[in-house]
N, C-alpha and C positions, 0 to 999 in steps of 0.2 A: 120902956124898958122890957115890959114884960114879953113882949112879941118878938121882941130881937132875942134874948136869951131860949124863947122855945126855937126861933130859927137855926142858931147856934146850936142849939143841942140836937134837932132833926138831923144836922150836916153830920155832927159827930155820930150818931146813930146810924146813919148811912155809911160812912166811912169804915166804921168798927165793922157792920155786915159783910162791906166790900173784903176787908180784911180777911175777916173770917173765913168769907168764901175762897180766897186767894189760898189760905192756908190749907183749907179743907180741900182745896184740888192739887195742891202739890203733897199733901199726906196721902192721896188717894193715889197720884201717879207714882209716888216712891214705893206704895205698898204693892203696887202691880208691878214694878219694875225695881225690885231690890236691888242697891247697890251704894257704895260708899259715898260720904258728904262731897269730897272733894267732885268727883265724878259727878255727882246731881248735879251741886250747883255750878259745874261747867254746862252741862245741858241747860240748864235752865235760865242762865246766862245768855246761850245761843239763841232761845225761844224768844229772850226778851229782846235781843239785838235785831232779829229777824223781823218779830212782829208789834213790839211795842215801841222801842226807841224812835222807829220812825213817826210814831204819834205823838211825841214829846216836841215842845217848840223849839228845841234845839236842834231837833233836826230838819227842821225846814219846812215839814209837812203843815200845809194851809188848810184853813176849811173848805175855801173854794176849790181845790183840786191844783192851786197853780203854783204847784211846788214842783221842786228839781225832778221828783220821779214821774211826775206825772208829764212833765215837759219833755223827759228823757224818752219816753213809754211813746208819747205823739210824735216826735221827731221819725222814730223807726216803726209806726203803725202803717204805712202806707203799704198794700202790696208790690212786692219787689224793692223793699227797702229795709232788707236785713242783711243780706250779704254783701259783704266788702272785701276788697285786698287791703293789706299790710305789708311791710317789707320785712324780707327772711330776717332782716338783724332784728325788729321789732321781737318776733313771734318765738326766737328761738330761746329766751329763758323758758318762756311758758313750755315748749317742747322738750327740753331739759328736765323740767319738773316732772312731767308726763311720763317720760321714760325712766327718771327715778322711781314712781310708782309703780314700775313693771309696766306700763302700756307701751304698746308697739308702734310706732311713727314711721317705719320704713317707709312704707308707700307713701305715706302723706307727704313725707319729705322729699322723695324724687318726684312726685309730682309737683310740685310747690319749685323745686331747685330747677326744675325743668319750664319752668313757665318765669320763674325769675320773681316771684312774689306769691304770699302764702293767701289765703282765702280763709274768712271767720264768719259767722252769724250771729246777729244780736240776739243776747238773752234775755236780759233786763237790768235795772240799776242795781246797783251793789254797793253799798257802805260798810268800807274796811278801815278799821282803826280812824274812824271820824272824819275819812275823806270821800267822795264820791265817786265812785266808778260805774262807767258802762261794761258789762260783761257780756263776752262773746265766745260762743259754742267754738272749739277747735274739733273737727269730726274728723279724726283719725281713720275710722273705719269705713268712711263713705259719707258723701257729703246729704243723702239721703235720710240716714239714722241719727237719730236725737243723740247727743251727747251733753245731758244737762251739767255732768261734775266735772267735765272737761273744758274749763274756763278762762279764758285770756281776759285780763282787766286792763281798758284805759282809763283814766282821769278824764273825765268829762271834758275838762279843760283845754286839752291837747286832741280832740276826736277830730276836729277839722283838721288839723295838720299830720293826722297819722294814718286816715282810713279814705280808702276810695271806694265809692260806690261801684258795685259790678252790673254789667248791663242785663244780665241773667245768672240763673245758677248754677253753680259748678257742674251739675249733673248735664243741663241743657247745654252747655258751652263744652261740654264732652272734655273736661281738663284732668278726670280722674283716668280716661281712657289712654293706652299705650298705642301711641301713632303709628300707623301701618308703615313697615320698613319702605323705604325710600326705593324707586326702581334704578338697577344700577344701568350704569353710563353704559348707551351701545352706539356702535359707530353706524353712520348713516349709510343704507343700503345704497349701492348704485342701482341705476334702471337698470332692468334687465334687458340684453339684446337678444332678438330673434337668431337662434344657431341654425345655421344653413347644412341641410343635408349634403352628404356627398354628392349625391346625384345633383341638387340643385346648383352646389359650387361648382360643379364641373359641366353642367350643360350651359350653359352660359356661354363660357369662353367658346366650345366646341361650337356651338349654334351660330358663335358670331364667327369663327373660321371658316366653317360650312359657308355662311350667307356670304363672305367676300369672297371664296373659290367661287361658288355659283354667280356670282356678279363678275369674276372674270373671265370666267367659262362665257356667258352670256355675250360679254362684248367682243370674244374672240368670234364667237359664233357669229356674230351681227357682221363684224370685218369680215369674217369668211363668205360668208352667204350672199354679200351685197352683189348681185347679179348685174351685167350689161343687160340691155334691151334688147330682146329676142327680135329675131329678124321678122319682117312683114310678110315674107314672099315666100315660095315654097320651092325657090332655089336651093338644090342641093349643097351649090358651093356654099352661099351665105352660113347657110346653117353649119356647114363643114368648119367655118372660118371661126363661127359664134362658139362653136363648142370648143376647137383649139383654143379660143382665147379664154374661157372659163376654166380650162384644165379638164375637161369631160371627155377627153379624148382619148382611149388606152393605145398605145402604138404597139401593143404586145401582139395586137389581133393582125393575124395575117390577113385575112381576107376583107379588104377595104372595099368590094363591090357589093357584100351584103347590107354596108350601111348607105351605099348609095342606093340600093333597093328598097331600103326601108322608108325612102322621101320619095 
């Protein structure tokens, strides 16, 4: 009994010391940051919800790290396993909330509407009103810039049906770039035909005509110049008859004796 009483007393003293330490910490925090009780209590509660509540048994935290938070982090831990597509309908309420806070979502809306779906990046587990969520950053100012406070929450029970893994980052996929203007439609060009110069266009017909004329002349000349066989003797009478037959005698010559003398 004596040992049991001593053990119980030690536990009480330990708890008292922890409580005193907690009180001292709260007093020091309030002293460094003076504020009203209501506001201070909300700050303390937020800290407890974020850092203390997960350690409690009701939060599902287990000693071996096999709790929902660890499992969720492990699911998105691999390289390239943080970017996901979601539908425009699903992201719309979050965008409306961000716009109500004065955040410009114009560029993000334009790019996502052009694609037909939005992109988000896994941030971490989130406990909200006792429910388990996966939080995702909505990077409205560019996918390469961290947006730790712009979060889109999805219940871990709905992750499989609401998110679609992306093949790469939005930056690598060039989803945030304005597409180049489409080239205007142009009529197909007709094959170019080589133009003929005036000299070329005229030279061919003229050349053909000249060739035909020359051929006719040659034919006429050949027909006209076909001579009979010349006499083989020196008899002037035979030569006279031959010349007359070929039409080579000029009858206007008065002196026929000169022709006879020539032979």
